[in-house]
N, C-alpha and C positions, 0 to 999 in steps of 0.2 A: 587554446585548449581544443583537443580533438574529441570526437564522440566516444573514444575508448578510454578516456581518463576516469580514474577512480581515486577519490581522496580519502585518506584515513581521517578520523576525527580531528587530530591536531592540525593537519593541513587545511581541512575545511574551516576550522575555527579561525585560523590565521587569515583566510581569504573570505570570510563570511560577508564582510562589508562590500566586497567586489562581486558577489554572486546574487543571482535571483534564485532563491531556494523554493523548489516545488516539491511538496509532500504529496505522494501519490497514494497514500492510505485512504481508507474510508473516512468520512467526516467524524464519525465517532472516535476512531483511533486518533485522528488529528487532534481532536478536542482533549484527549487524555494526555497530551504532551507532544509538542513539536519544537523544532529548532527556531530560534529567534528570527522573526521576520519571514517565516515560511508561508507560502501560499498553498492552499489545499486544492488540488485538482486530482480527484480519484482516478486511478488507472483506467477504469472503464469510461471515463469522460475525456481521455487524452485526445482523441480524434476531434472532438468538438472544440477543444482548446488549442488546436494546432496553429491557427493564425495568430493568436495572442502569444503563444510560446515562441513562434518564429520572430515576432516583433521584440520580445524580451531577449531572445538569444542574439539579435542584431545589436543590442545595446551592451551586452556583456555575457558572462558565464552563467549557464543554467546548472544548478546543482540539484539533482533528483534524489529524494530521500524516501525511505519507507521504514518499516520496523527492523528488517534484517539485511536488506540489500537485494532481495530477490525481485520484488515488484519494481524497484527503481531500475534494476538491470533490464527488465522487460520494457519499461518505459523508455530507457535509453536506446534500446534496439529499435523501437517503433519510431522514435524521433530521428534517429540516424537514417532510417529508411526514407524519411520525409526531408532529409537534408538539414536537420536541426542538430547542431552539436550540443552535447551535454555531458556532464560528469555525474558520477554517483558517489554516495557516501558509503564507504566500506563498512559493513556491519550495521548500517542504519541508525535509527534513534536508540536502539539497544546499546550499540557500541558508544554512541555519543554520551548517553547517560552513564554508561559503565565507566567512563573516564571522569565522571564527576561534573560534566558540563550541564548547564541549565537547559531544561525544557520548559517552554512557555505553555501555560494552560489558561484558556479564557475563563474569566470570572463566571461562576454559575454553571459551567459546562459539566454535563454528566459524564462520568468516566465509563467508557465502553471497553470491553475486553479487546485485546489485540486479535486480529483475524485468526492467527494461528491457534490461539486459545479457544476461540469460538468453534473452529473446525474440530479441535480435539473433543470438545464437549458434545457437539452434534454427532460426530462419528461414534464416540463411546456410547452415547445414549441409544443410537440406532442399533449398535451391536448388541447391547444388553437387552433392548426391546426384542430384537429378533431371536435371541437365545431364550428369553423368558417365554414369549408367545410360542416359540418353537417346541417347548416341552409339551404343549397341548395340540398344536397344529404344526406338524412337521414342515410344511412348505414355508412357514414364517422364518425358518433358519436361513432361507435364501437371502433375506435382508442382511443378515450378518455377513454372509459370503459376498454379497454385492458391495457392501461397505469396505470389506477387506480388500477386494479386488480393486476398488476405486482408490484406496490408499496406496496400493502397489503401483497402479498406473500413475498416480500423482507423483510418487517418488521417481519413477522411471522417466517421466516427461518433464518434471519440474514445473508442473502446472497443478491447479487444484480446482476441479469442478465444484466441489462443495463450497469453497471460498467464494467462487463466482456466484453461487446461489445465495449464500449468506450475505454477500455484499449488497444484494437487492432488498434486504430487510430495511424497514423505515429508518431505524437508528443508524444505519450505515450509509444512508443516502444524503447527498448534499441538498440543502434547501436551494431551490432554483435561484432565488435572489442572491444568495451567497456565492454561487458559482458565477453568475453574471457579473457581480461586483469584482470578483477575483479576476475574471477575464478582462474587464475594463481597466483595472489597475495594471495588468501586465502589458496591455497594448500601449500604455503610456499616454 
């Protein structure tokens, strides 16, 4: 398998036993439903996990997964730059579940909204706040303009600064013990 491979859900399901699945979403998103056997390494912790991912890739195929395929494509690019081959799941967990495939959820896990939904809520709330306060204090309308500009930049660059900020919230952060246990398991 090369670093440019992308698997559709049916292909991934057929090869799932031969893959080490790495879910690069936030821990909250991961807990809300992930592929069977997936390990959670949030995208912003990928560099820390590089030695463990190299070890896992030496034993077999790495399959990178996120909600839609965007973050896993970013992770694949980062890993390829470090010489680690990986594949991505086309359409992510959304496509996987859309085909009626099972997502695993830890017992007692709280369900966290997907990052894309968190971004829509935060952006919408900031725009409404800027417009509402802007009726009394005109400079507050700049908040709405800034959010709108950020959304345009996000679309043009296929990155999201607001998602990066929201990923820092406590419910989107891995517990240190969980991340270390995952890295130990991947090192074999």
